[in-house]
C-alpha positions in Angstrom: 56.2 -87.0 -1.1 57.2 -90.0 -3.4 60.2 -88.0 -4.6 61.5 -87.1 -0.8 60.9 -90.8 -0.1 63.1 -91.9 -2.7 65.9 -89.0 -1.9 65.9 -90.0 1.5 66.5 -93.7 0.6 69.6 -92.8 -1.5 70.7 -90.5 1.3 70.5 -93.2 3.5 72.3 -95.6 1.2 74.9 -93.4 0.6 75.2 -92.5 4.5 75.6 -95.8 5.3 78.2 -96.5 3.0 80.3 -93.2 3.6 80.0 -94.3 7.7 80.9 -98.0 6.7 84.2 -96.9 4.9 85.0 -94.8 8.2 84.6 -98.2 10.5 81.3 -97.5 11.5 79.8 -100.7 12.9 76.0 -99.2 13.3 75.1 -99.8 9.5 72.5 -102.7 10.1 71.2 -100.3 12.4 70.8 -97.6 10.3 68.9 -99.7 7.6 66.5 -101.4 9.8 65.8 -97.8 11.2 65.5 -96.5 7.6 63.0 -99.5 6.8 60.7 -98.2 9.5 60.7 -94.6 9.1 59.9 -95.4 5.4 57.0 -97.4 6.2 55.5 -94.9 8.7 55.8 -92.1 6.1 54.2 -94.3 3.6 51.3 -95.0 5.8 50.6 -91.6 6.4 48.7 -91.2 3.3 46.9 -94.5 3.6 44.0 -93.1 5.8 42.5 -91.5 3.0 42.9 -94.0 0.7 41.5 -96.9 3.2 38.3 -94.8 3.7 37.7 -94.3 -0.2 38.3 -98.3 -0.7 36.0 -99.2 2.1 33.3 -96.4 0.8 33.2 -98.1 -2.6 32.9 -101.4 -1.2 30.0 -100.1 1.0 28.0 -98.5 -2.3 28.8 -102.2 -4.0 27.6 -104.2 -1.0 30.9 -106.0 -0.6 32.2 -104.4 2.4 32.8 -107.4 4.0 35.1 -109.3 1.4 36.9 -105.8 1.0 37.4 -105.4 4.9 39.2 -109.1 4.8 41.2 -108.1 1.5 42.2 -105.2 3.7 43.2 -106.6 6.4 45.2 -109.4 4.4 47.1 -107.0 2.9 47.9 -104.7 6.0 48.8 -107.7 8.2 50.8 -108.9 4.7 52.9 -105.7 4.6 53.3 -105.4 8.6 54.9 -109.0 8.5 56.5 -108.1 5.5 58.3 -105.1 6.9 58.5 -106.6 10.4 60.8 -109.4 8.8 62.6 -107.1 6.2 63.5 -105.1 9.6 65.1 -108.2 11.1 67.1 -109.6 8.0 68.6 -106.2 8.0 69.7 -106.7 11.3 71.4 -109.8 10.7 68.5 -112.0 12.4 67.6 -114.4 9.5 66.2 -117.0 12.2 63.4 -114.1 13.7 62.8 -112.8 9.6 61.7 -116.4 8.7 59.8 -116.8 12.1 58.3 -113.4 11.3 57.4 -114.7 7.8 55.9 -117.7 9.2 53.8 -116.3 11.7 52.4 -113.8 9.4 51.3 -116.5 6.8 49.5 -118.3 9.3 47.8 -114.8 10.4 47.0 -114.4 6.9 45.4 -118.3 6.9 43.5 -117.2 10.3 41.9 -114.1 8.4 40.8 -116.2 5.4 39.6 -119.6 6.6 36.2 -118.2 7.7 35.7 -117.5 4.0 37.6 -120.6 2.5 35.3 -122.8 5.2 32.4 -121.1 3.7 33.3 -121.8 0.1 33.9 -125.4 1.0 30.3 -125.9 2.6 29.1 -124.6 -0.4 30.7 -126.9 -2.8 29.6 -129.4 -0.6 26.0 -128.2 -0.9 26.2 -128.5 -4.5 27.4 -131.9 -4.6 24.4 -133.3 -2.5 
């Protein structure tokens, strides 16, 4: 799977360069589409890995923390890929906005834990 993705990446770059040389103006669209296709292909095998991680987290008694960490990683990748697609299509403003919204979403996911840690610290001081 890895080698196919790497070969496809090189092929898309080559194809994009060749089409650009002959005057094709859709180079950005090819790049954006390639990013989406590669991201979906990479996610294809992620289900098995996620279930194994959650099983280990349940066994260790940290399932809620592991679930939060996986959410943060997933949200980070989702917003990162979306930002990359927007950047590839020449939409730098949209890319920056997507990145900032992703940061806010991650903060909202971890805020309950942050609040709990602050309350524990305040409890230790009292």
